[in-house]
C-alpha positions as CSV (number, residue, x, y, z in Angstrom):
1,C,-6.7,-19.9,-5.0
2,L,-4.6,-17.7,-2.8
3,N,-1.5,-19.9,-3.5
4,I,-2.3,-19.5,-7.2
5,L,-2.5,-15.8,-7.1
6,R,0.8,-15.4,-4.9
7,R,2.6,-17.3,-8.1
8,T,1.1,-15.1,-10.8
9,P,2.2,-11.7,-11.9
10,P,0.6,-9.1,-9.6
11,Q,-0.4,-6.8,-12.5
12,D,-2.6,-9.8,-13.7
13,S,-4.2,-10.2,-10.1
14,E,-7.5,-8.3,-10.9
15,E,-8.0,-10.8,-13.9
16,N,-7.0,-13.7,-12.2
17,I,-9.2,-12.9,-9.1
18,T,-12.3,-12.5,-11.4
19,G,-11.6,-15.9,-13.0
20,L,-11.0,-17.8,-9.9
21,A,-14.0,-16.4,-8.4
22,A,-16.1,-17.5,-11.2
23,I,-14.6,-20.9,-10.8
24,L,-15.5,-21.1,-7.2
25,A,-18.8,-19.8,-7.7
26,Q,-19.7,-22.7,-10.2
27,S,-17.8,-25.5,-8.3
28,V,-18.1,-24.6,-4.9
29,D,-20.6,-21.6,-3.8
30,E,-21.1,-17.9,-4.0
31,D,-19.8,-17.9,-0.4
32,A,-16.2,-19.1,-1.3
33,S,-16.3,-16.9,-4.1
34,E,-17.1,-13.7,-2.1
35,E,-14.4,-15.0,0.5
36,L,-12.0,-15.0,-2.2
37,Y,-12.7,-11.3,-3.0
38,Q,-12.2,-10.4,0.6
39,R,-9.1,-12.1,1.1
40,A,-7.3,-11.3,-2.2
41,D,-5.6,-7.9,-3.1
42,P,-6.1,-6.6,-6.5
43,P,-3.9,-3.7,-7.8
44,L,-4.4,-0.5,-6.0
45,G,-6.2,2.3,-8.1
46,H,-6.5,6.1,-7.4
47,A,-9.0,8.9,-8.0
48,V,-8.9,12.7,-7.3
49,D,-10.9,14.5,-4.5
50,I,-12.5,17.3,-6.1
51,N,-13.7,18.7,-3.0
52,T,-10.2,19.6,-2.0
53,A,-8.3,22.9,-2.7
54,D,-5.4,21.2,-4.3
55,K,-7.4,18.2,-5.8
56,K,-5.7,15.7,-3.8
57,A,-5.3,12.1,-4.9
58,F,-6.4,9.2,-2.9
59,I,-6.2,5.3,-3.3
60,I,-9.3,3.3,-4.1
61,S,-9.7,-0.2,-2.9
62,D,-12.1,-2.7,-1.3
63,Y,-11.1,-0.9,2.1
64,N,-12.9,2.3,1.2
65,R,-15.7,1.0,-1.2
66,D,-19.2,1.1,-0.6
67,G,-21.3,-0.2,-3.5
68,D,-19.8,1.4,-6.6
69,S,-18.3,4.5,-4.8
70,Y,-15.4,5.3,-2.9
71,R,-14.7,7.4,0.2
72,S,-12.0,9.8,0.2
73,P,-9.8,10.3,3.2
74,W,-9.5,14.0,2.7
75,S,-13.0,15.1,2.5
76,N,-14.7,12.0,3.8
77,A,-16.9,12.3,0.6
78,Y,-17.7,9.4,-1.7
79,Y,-16.8,9.2,-5.4
80,P,-18.9,9.0,-7.5
81,P,-21.9,10.0,-5.5
82,P,-24.0,6.9,-4.3
83,R,-27.0,6.2,-6.3
84,A,-30.4,5.2,-4.8
85,A,-32.1,1.6,-5.8
86,N,-33.7,3.4,-8.8
87,G,-30.4,4.4,-10.3
88,E,-30.9,8.2,-9.3
89,D,-28.3,10.2,-7.5
90,E,-28.9,10.5,-3.7
91,G,-27.1,13.7,-3.6
92,G,-25.2,12.9,-0.5
93,D,-23.5,10.2,1.6
94,E,-26.4,9.1,3.7
95,G,-26.5,5.2,4.5
96,T,-22.9,4.9,3.7
97,F,-20.2,4.0,5.9
98,Q,-18.5,6.5,8.0
99,P,-16.1,6.3,10.9
100,S,-17.0,7.7,14.3
101,P,-16.2,11.3,15.1
102,W,-13.3,9.9,17.4
103,L,-11.8,7.6,14.8
104,R,-12.4,10.1,11.8
105,Q,-10.0,12.5,13.9
106,I,-7.5,9.9,14.1
107,E,-7.9,9.0,10.5
108,M,-7.2,12.6,9.3
109,N,-4.0,12.9,11.5
110,A,-3.1,9.6,10.2
111,N,-3.4,10.7,6.5
112,E,-1.3,13.5,7.3
113,L,1.4,11.6,8.6
114,F,1.5,8.9,6.2
115,D,1.5,11.4,3.3
116,S,4.8,12.8,4.6
117,Y,6.3,9.4,5.0
118,R,5.1,8.3,1.4
119,S,6.8,11.8,0.2
120,L,10.0,10.9,2.1
121,Y,10.4,7.2,0.9
122,Y,8.5,7.1,-2.3
123,G,9.1,10.6,-3.7
124,S,7.1,13.8,-3.6
125,D,5.7,13.7,-7.3
126,D,2.5,12.6,-8.5
127,A,3.8,9.0,-9.2
128,S,3.1,7.9,-5.8
129,V,-0.3,8.0,-3.6
130,S,-1.1,7.0,0.0
131,S,-4.3,6.7,1.8
132,V,-5.2,5.5,5.5
133,Y,-8.6,4.2,6.4
134,L,-10.0,3.3,9.7
135,W,-13.4,1.3,11.1
136,D,-14.5,0.9,14.3
137,T,-14.4,-2.8,15.8
138,D,-16.1,-2.5,19.2
139,G,-17.8,0.6,19.6
140,A,-16.9,4.5,19.3
141,T,-16.0,5.1,23.0
142,G,-12.8,7.0,22.4
143,N,-10.4,4.3,23.8
144,G,-11.9,1.1,22.1
145,G,-10.3,-1.1,19.5
146,F,-10.3,-0.3,15.8
147,A,-9.0,-1.7,12.5
148,G,-7.3,0.3,9.4
149,A,-5.6,-0.3,6.1
150,F,-2.6,1.9,5.5
151,L,-1.9,2.0,1.6
152,I,0.8,3.2,-0.6
153,K,1.0,3.0,-4.4
154,K,4.0,4.1,-6.5
155,E,3.8,3.8,-10.2
156,I,6.4,4.5,-13.1
157,K,4.5,4.9,-16.5
158,E,6.4,4.5,-19.7
159,E,6.4,8.0,-20.5
160,D,8.3,8.6,-17.1
161,G,10.7,5.7,-17.4
162,D,14.7,6.0,-18.0
163,R,17.3,4.2,-19.6
164,Y,17.0,1.4,-16.9
165,L,13.5,1.0,-16.3
166,K,10.6,1.0,-18.7
167,R,7.4,1.0,-16.2
168,G,7.0,-0.2,-12.6
169,L,4.4,-0.6,-10.1
170,W,4.8,-1.0,-6.3
171,N,1.8,-1.5,-3.9
172,S,1.9,-1.5,0.0
173,I,-0.9,-2.9,1.9
174,H,-0.7,-2.9,5.8
175,V,-3.9,-4.1,7.4
176,V,-3.8,-3.4,11.2
177,E,-6.1,-4.3,14.2
178,V,-5.5,-2.4,17.3
179,A,-6.9,-3.9,20.8
180,P,-6.3,-1.7,24.0
181,S,-5.9,-3.6,27.1
182,P,-8.8,-3.2,29.7
183,E,-6.6,-0.9,31.8
184,G,-5.5,1.2,28.9
185,R,-1.9,1.0,29.7
186,T,-0.8,-1.1,26.7
187,A,-2.2,-2.1,23.2
188,S,-1.9,-5.0,21.2
189,Y,-1.2,-4.5,17.4
190,G,-1.4,-7.0,14.6
191,M,-0.4,-6.1,11.1
192,T,-0.6,-8.1,7.9
193,T,1.6,-6.5,5.2
194,T,1.6,-7.4,1.7
195,I,4.0,-5.7,-0.9
196,S,3.5,-6.6,-4.5
197,L,6.1,-5.5,-7.2
198,S,6.4,-5.4,-10.8
199,M,8.9,-3.9,-13.2
200,D,9.8,-4.0,-16.9
201,P,13.6,-3.4,-17.4
202,N,14.5,-1.1,-20.3
203,A,16.7,-3.4,-22.5
204,S,19.3,-1.9,-24.6
205,T,19.3,-2.4,-28.5
206,S,22.0,-5.3,-28.1
207,E,20.1,-6.8,-25.1
208,A,17.1,-6.9,-27.1
209,Q,18.9,-8.7,-30.1
210,I,20.3,-11.3,-27.8
211,R,16.7,-12.0,-26.6
212,D,14.9,-11.0,-29.7
213,T,12.4,-9.3,-27.7
214,D,12.3,-6.4,-25.0
215,S,9.3,-7.7,-22.9
216,T,11.3,-8.8,-19.6
217,N,9.1,-8.5,-16.5
218,V,10.4,-9.0,-12.8
219,A,7.5,-9.4,-10.5
220,G,6.4,-10.9,-7.1
221,T,4.4,-10.3,-4.1
222,I,5.4,-11.0,-0.4
223,T,3.1,-11.2,2.6
224,R,4.2,-10.9,6.4
225,R,2.4,-11.0,9.7
226,T,3.9,-8.7,12.4
227,E,2.6,-8.4,16.1
228,R,3.6,-6.0,18.7
229,V,2.4,-4.9,22.3
230,C,3.2,-1.1,23.0
231,P,2.8,1.0,26.3
232,L,0.3,3.7,26.2
233,T,0.2,6.8,28.5
234,P,-3.5,7.3,29.9
235,T,-4.2,10.8,29.7
236,G,-8.0,11.1,29.5
237,D,-7.7,12.7,26.0
238,S,-9.0,10.7,23.2
239,H,-6.9,12.7,20.8
240,S,-3.6,12.3,22.4
241,L,-4.5,8.5,22.7
242,G,-5.1,8.3,19.0
243,S,-1.7,10.2,18.3
244,Q,0.2,7.3,20.5
245,H,-1.8,4.8,18.4
246,I,-0.6,6.5,15.0
247,A,3.0,6.7,16.4
248,N,3.1,2.9,17.4
249,I,1.2,2.0,14.0
250,G,3.9,4.2,12.0
251,S,7.0,2.6,13.7
252,M,5.8,-1.1,12.8
253,I,5.1,-0.1,9.1
254,E,8.4,1.6,8.9
255,D,10.4,-1.4,10.4
256,V,8.4,-3.9,8.2
257,E,9.1,-2.0,5.1
258,I,12.6,-1.7,5.6
259,D,13.1,-5.3,6.5
260,L,10.9,-6.6,3.5
261,R,13.0,-4.2,1.0
262,S,16.2,-5.6,2.3
263,T,15.2,-9.4,1.9
264,M,13.8,-9.1,-1.6
265,D,16.1,-11.2,-3.9
266,I,16.8,-8.6,-6.5
267,Q,20.5,-8.8,-6.3
268,K,20.2,-12.7,-6.7
269,T,18.1,-12.0,-9.8
270,R,20.7,-9.5,-11.2
271,Y,23.3,-12.0,-10.5
272,V,21.7,-14.9,-12.7
273,I,20.8,-12.6,-15.3
274,D,24.5,-11.2,-15.6
275,S,25.7,-14.8,-15.6
276,I,23.4,-15.6,-18.8
277,R,24.8,-12.4,-20.5
278,S,28.3,-13.2,-19.7
279,S,27.7,-16.8,-21.4
280,A,26.1,-14.9,-24.4
281,S,29.0,-12.6,-24.7
282,D,31.4,-15.4,-24.6
283,S,29.6,-17.1,-27.6
284,G,30.6,-14.0,-29.7
285,V,27.4,-12.2,-29.2
286,T,27.7,-8.3,-28.0
287,G,26.0,-7.7,-24.8
288,G,26.9,-5.9,-21.4
289,G,25.8,-6.6,-18.1
290,M,23.2,-4.8,-16.2
291,P,24.5,-1.4,-15.1
292,K,25.0,-0.9,-11.3
293,G,21.8,0.1,-9.6
294,A,19.7,-0.8,-12.7
295,A,17.8,-3.6,-10.8
296,V,15.8,-1.1,-8.7
297,R,14.7,2.4,-9.1
298,K,14.9,4.1,-5.7
299,G,13.4,7.5,-4.6
300,G,13.2,9.6,-1.4
301,V,15.5,8.4,1.7
302,A,18.1,5.7,1.1
303,L,17.4,2.3,2.5
304,S,20.5,2.5,4.3
305,N,19.5,5.6,6.1
306,Q,19.3,4.6,9.9
307,H,17.0,7.4,10.9
308,K,13.5,6.6,11.7
309,V,11.5,9.0,9.7
310,A,8.3,7.9,10.7
311,T,9.2,8.1,14.5
312,M,10.7,11.6,13.9
313,L,7.3,12.7,12.2
314,T,4.9,11.3,14.7
315,E,7.1,13.2,17.5
316,A,6.4,16.3,15.6
317,V,2.7,15.5,15.4
318,L,2.4,14.8,19.2
319,A,4.5,17.9,20.0
320,R,2.3,20.0,17.9
321,Q,-0.8,18.7,19.4
322,G,0.7,19.1,22.9
323,N,1.2,22.9,22.2
324,K,-2.4,23.4,21.3
């Protein structure tokens, strides 16, 4: 089932997951169906946290879901409010998942940092949203292991498109496990990254006449596993230790996203399409090649920029905390 989902358009994954889960429930058992829901990644959604002064947006996914409610990383509140078994509003978040106080502080700092990373790489407008969700794995001792999901969603709607792009959707999902060594001088980080891309190029009138349609779609999903062991500086301060974890994870995310962007075969796709259009033009049909830069809509920092933005931001966070 996972292989099938990797070969289907990401924008249809939610519908496909539901259909495949129903098949598994009938042909295998309910446990197999539930496992598919846990391992598959449907498109990320987003909502607005009304408890924040500037009504900040946050991503909704299985990583912050409890029942039919989703936890905001900004206020730590659930939306919509959880309901009791009788269907009435419980009026609070009692009984729902909450990270430990130590981990919640790391989560707040990580969201602040990741929001800056999102703004620099994906644009500072409302088209992009980021969220970080953390959970304890072996106790809330202040130096134990934990796991988390670092999520980014970038969406270009049809009304925001331009002459090259009608609409597009980018999802970045980084699931990280952190395991400090017994002596606390190093930590092992394992990260599974899934990036989904879907875009509809905006064909010109002549190109649409060639194909008798303007419904071209380019989509795909790529997954990569990254592992790294990083040194830690024992300070006796749990907040300082948390900042070191954020710096190490931020560097891993930036490295793998830059690498995955550079390995996407967009240029090869463009070459093939240009070759087809050239053949059509030689046959007497008027049509131009794809304008330079039309294959990908990029915002924020250029991909060729060698400055490590996440590293710069984490150093700023560490310096600020050191001055407190």
